[in-house]
MARVO-78244 format. One record per residue (C-alpha): residue in three letters; chain; x, y, z. Coordinates in steps of 0.1 Angstrom, whole numbers, plus 2048, in hexadecimal, padded with zeros to 3 digits. Example, Ala and Ser with C-alpha at 12.3 -4.5 7.8 and 13.67 -1.06 7.14 Angstrom:
REM residues 2
R  rest  kette  east  north   up
R   ALA      A   87B    7D3  84E
R   SER      A   889    7F5  847
***
This chain:
REM residues 242
R  rest  kette  east  north   up
R   UNK      A   C67    E7A  6B3
R   UNK      A   C6C    E6D  690
R   UNK      A   C87    E52  68B
R   UNK      A   C93    E3D  66E
R   UNK      A   C8F    E1A  67E
R   UNK      A   CA3    E0C  661
R   UNK      A   CC1    E1E  670
R   UNK      A   CB9    E10  692
R   UNK      A   CB7    DED  683
R   UNK      A   CD9    DF2  672
R   UNK      A   CEA    DFF  691
R   UNK      A   CDB    DE3  6A5
R   UNK      A   CEB    DCA  68E
R   UNK      A   D0C    DDC  693
R   UNK      A   D09    DD9  6B8
R   UNK      A   D02    DB4  6B5
R   UNK      A   D20    DAF  69E
R   UNK      A   D37    DC2  6B6
R   UNK      A   D2B    DAD  6D3
R   UNK      A   D2D    D8C  6BF
R   UNK      A   D52    D95  6B8
R   UNK      A   D5A    D8C  6DC
R   UNK      A   D61    D66  6DF
R   UNK      A   D63    D5F  704
R   UNK      A   D41    D57  714
R   UNK      A   D38    D4F  738
R   UNK      A   D14    D47  73E
R   UNK      A   D15    D49  764
R   UNK      A   D04    D6B  762
R   UNK      A   CE2    D64  752
R   UNK      A   CC9    D7E  75E
R   UNK      A   CC1    DA2  755
R   UNK      A   CC6    DAB  779
R   UNK      A   CEC    DAB  773
R   UNK      A   CEB    DC6  758
R   UNK      A   CF8    DE5  769
R   UNK      A   CE2    E00  759
R   UNK      A   CC2    DED  760
R   UNK      A   CCD    DEC  785
R   UNK      A   CD5    E11  787
R   UNK      A   CBA    E1C  76F
R   UNK      A   CD2    E34  75E
R   UNK      A   CE2    E37  73B
R   UNK      A   CFF    E4E  734
R   UNK      A   D10    E61  717
R   UNK      A   D2E    E76  71F
R   UNK      A   D23    E8C  73D
R   UNK      A   CFE    E86  738
R   UNK      A   CE8    E6C  749
R   UNK      A   CC5    E61  741
R   UNK      A   CAB    E4E  756
R   UNK      A   C9C    E30  745
R   UNK      A   C76    E2D  745
R   UNK      A   C63    E0D  74C
R   UNK      A   C5C    E09  727
R   UNK      A   C76    DEE  721
R   UNK      A   C77    DD1  708
R   UNK      A   C90    DB5  70D
R   UNK      A   C9B    D97  6F8
R   UNK      A   CB4    D7B  6FC
R   UNK      A   CCB    D6D  6E2
R   UNK      A   CE6    D51  6E1
R   UNK      A   CD6    D3C  6FC
R   UNK      A   CD4    D59  714
R   UNK      A   CF8    D65  70F
R   UNK      A   CED    D85  6FD
R   UNK      A   CD2    D9D  70A
R   UNK      A   CC2    DB9  6F6
R   UNK      A   CB1    DD5  709
R   UNK      A   C9E    DF1  6F8
R   UNK      A   C87    E0C  704
R   UNK      A   C84    E32  70A
R   UNK      A   C91    E49  725
R   UNK      A   C7A    E5D  73B
R   UNK      A   C83    E7B  724
R   UNK      A   C76    E68  706
R   UNK      A   C98    E5E  6F6
R   UNK      A   C98    E3A  6E7
R   UNK      A   CB6    E23  6ED
R   UNK      A   CC1    E00  6E6
R   UNK      A   CDC    DEB  6F7
R   UNK      A   CEC    DC9  6F3
R   UNK      A   CFD    DB7  710
R   UNK      A   D13    D98  70D
R   UNK      A   D21    D82  729
R   UNK      A   D47    D81  727
R   UNK      A   D5D    D71  741
R   UNK      A   D43    D74  75C
R   UNK      A   D3E    D99  754
R   UNK      A   D24    DAA  73E
R   UNK      A   D30    DBF  720
R   UNK      A   D16    DD8  715
R   UNK      A   D14    DEE  6F6
R   UNK      A   CF8    E06  6EC
R   UNK      A   CEB    E25  6DB
R   UNK      A   CD2    E41  6E3
R   UNK      A   CC0    E58  6CB
R   UNK      A   CC3    E7C  6D5
R   UNK      A   CBF    E9C  6C1
R   UNK      A   CBB    E8A  6A0
R   UNK      A   CD9    E74  6A3
R   UNK      A   CE5    E54  6B4
R   UNK      A   CFE    E57  6D0
R   UNK      A   D13    E3B  6DF
R   UNK      A   D0A    E32  703
R   UNK      A   D26    E2F  71D
R   UNK      A   D26    E10  733
R   UNK      A   D40    E0D  74F
R   UNK      A   D49    DF1  767
R   UNK      A   D38    DF4  789
R   UNK      A   D59    DFC  79B
R   UNK      A   D62    E16  782
R   UNK      A   D3F    E26  785
R   UNK      A   D43    E29  7AA
R   UNK      A   D64    E3A  7A8
R   UNK      A   D57    E53  78E
R   UNK      A   D38    E5A  7A3
R   UNK      A   D4E    E63  7C0
R   UNK      A   D62    E7C  7AB
R   UNK      A   D44    E8B  799
R   UNK      A   D29    E86  7B4
R   UNK      A   D0C    E87  79C
R   UNK      A   CF2    E8D  7B6
R   UNK      A   CDC    EA9  7A9
R   UNK      A   CB9    EA1  79B
R   UNK      A   CB0    EBA  77F
R   UNK      A   C8A    EBB  77C
R   UNK      A   C7B    ED2  761
R   UNK      A   C5A    EDF  754
R   UNK      A   C5D    EED  731
R   UNK      A   C4B    EF7  711
R   UNK      A   C4C    ED7  6FC
R   UNK      A   C3E    EE7  6DB
R   UNK      A   C41    F0C  6D2
R   UNK      A   C3A    F21  6B3
R   UNK      A   C50    F3D  6A5
R   UNK      A   C4E    F5E  6B6
R   UNK      A   C43    F4D  6D6
R   UNK      A   C56    F47  6F7
R   UNK      A   C64    F25  701
R   UNK      A   C63    F22  727
R   UNK      A   C79    F0B  73C
R   UNK      A   C75    F09  762
R   UNK      A   C91    EF6  773
R   UNK      A   C92    EE8  797
R   UNK      A   CAF    ED7  7A7
R   UNK      A   CA8    EBC  7C0
R   UNK      A   CB9    EA4  7D7
R   UNK      A   CB1    E84  7C3
R   UNK      A   CAE    E70  7E4
R   UNK      A   C91    E87  7EE
R   UNK      A   C7F    E89  7CD
R   UNK      A   C81    E66  7BE
R   UNK      A   C63    E6C  7A8
R   UNK      A   C71    E8C  798
R   UNK      A   C52    E9F  7A4
R   UNK      A   C56    EC3  798
R   UNK      A   C3C    ED0  7B1
R   UNK      A   C4D    EC1  7CF
R   UNK      A   C57    EDE  7E7
R   UNK      A   C73    ECE  7FB
R   UNK      A   C95    EBE  7F4
R   UNK      A   C9E    EDB  7DD
R   UNK      A   CC1    EEA  7D8
R   UNK      A   CC5    F10  7D6
R   UNK      A   CE3    F22  7C8
R   UNK      A   CEA    F07  7AE
R   UNK      A   CFC    F13  78F
R   UNK      A   CE7    F0B  76F
R   UNK      A   CF3    F0C  74B
R   UNK      A   CD9    F08  730
R   UNK      A   CE3    F02  70B
R   UNK      A   CCA    EFE  6EF
R   UNK      A   CD6    EEF  6CE
R   UNK      A   CC5    EEE  6AC
R   UNK      A   CC4    ED0  695
R   UNK      A   CE6    EDA  686
R   UNK      A   CF5    EDA  6AA
R   UNK      A   CF9    F00  6A9
R   UNK      A   CF2    F14  6C8
R   UNK      A   CCE    F21  6C7
R   UNK      A   CCE    F30  6EA
R   UNK      A   CE2    F2E  70A
R   UNK      A   CE1    F3D  72D
R   UNK      A   CF1    F39  74F
R   UNK      A   CDE    F3D  770
R   UNK      A   CDB    F34  795
R   UNK      A   CBD    F23  7A6
R   UNK      A   CAB    F39  7BF
R   UNK      A   CA3    F31  7E4
R   UNK      A   C88    F1A  7D7
R   UNK      A   CA0    F06  7C2
R   UNK      A   C90    F15  7A2
R   UNK      A   C9D    F26  783
R   UNK      A   C84    F32  769
R   UNK      A   C90    F3B  746
R   UNK      A   C80    F44  725
R   UNK      A   C8C    F49  701
R   UNK      A   C7B    F56  6E2
R   UNK      A   C77    F41  6C3
R   UNK      A   C7F    F5A  6A7
R   UNK      A   C69    F64  68B
R   UNK      A   C6A    F4E  66C
R   UNK      A   C79    F31  680
R   UNK      A   C77    F0F  66F
R   UNK      A   C69    EF0  67D
R   UNK      A   C84    EDE  690
R   UNK      A   C8D    ECB  6B0
R   UNK      A   CA1    EDF  6C9
R   UNK      A   CB7    ECB  6E1
R   UNK      A   CBA    EDA  704
R   UNK      A   CD6    ED1  71C
R   UNK      A   CD5    EDC  740
R   UNK      A   CF5    EDA  755
R   UNK      A   CF1    EDF  77B
R   UNK      A   D0E    EE3  793
R   UNK      A   D14    EEC  7B8
R   UNK      A   D31    EE7  7CF
R   UNK      A   D2C    EC2  7D2
R   UNK      A   D1A    EB5  7B3
R   UNK      A   D16    EB9  78E
R   UNK      A   CFA    EAA  779
R   UNK      A   CEA    EB0  757
R   UNK      A   CCA    EAA  744
R   UNK      A   CC0    EAA  71F
R   UNK      A   C9D    EAE  70F
R   UNK      A   C8E    EBB  6EF
R   UNK      A   C77    ED8  6E6
R   UNK      A   C64    ED8  6C5
R   UNK      A   C65    EF9  6B2
R   UNK      A   C46    EF8  69B
R   UNK      A   C4F    F15  684
R   UNK      A   C37    F30  67A
R   UNK      A   C11    F2D  67F
R   UNK      A   C01    F2C  65D
R   UNK      A   BDF    F3B  654
R   UNK      A   BCD    F1B  65B
R   UNK      A   BDC    F19  67E
R   UNK      A   BF5    EFE  676
R   UNK      A   C1B    F00  678
R   UNK      A   C2F    F07  658
R   UNK      A   C50    EF8  650
***
């Protein structure tokens, strides 16, 4: 994934300025353990959640009143956050780089998150195997399994228990201009599996396709985002052409 790190640096400075604009400080909270998303391991944008990986970098500013946390999610999306202690609470702002653009992360108070989780009941684990790189005139394959997250904490695709059948699946693939490239609806079978494939057309250009999977049953609704790299046509020397 290619990124302009000058943009990241610029947006990081904006995050610092927005946090520094808050005057009230209370230093009773002084550890990273109190930052909510580090406790849950989840980052959120709109209706999508991302699991953070163990590749995390932290730094303290202003005598420990501001914490910067940066890293990548388990799906490979880089993020950066700043948290400031305010009136014995932590105010967090952040961005994540997805589909070639930065998106604002959503951070809620713990009580608000608990209420939202009761309403949405986000308790489906979407585990996928997919074609990461594909040439024009070839098929991109996506195999989707829906698990009970409490029974598959490692997101092991090959696990054969803790699966949910009859789960509604919606798959949307967007190109780099956020135009629909492919979409399909389906239902997981008795093994909790849905297999889909779609063709990369002839003369396709090199680009990154963003895949969103929404899964829903009677009690829960969850989503997952990842990327597939379309490599364009295969040239005479065996390399991709732009």
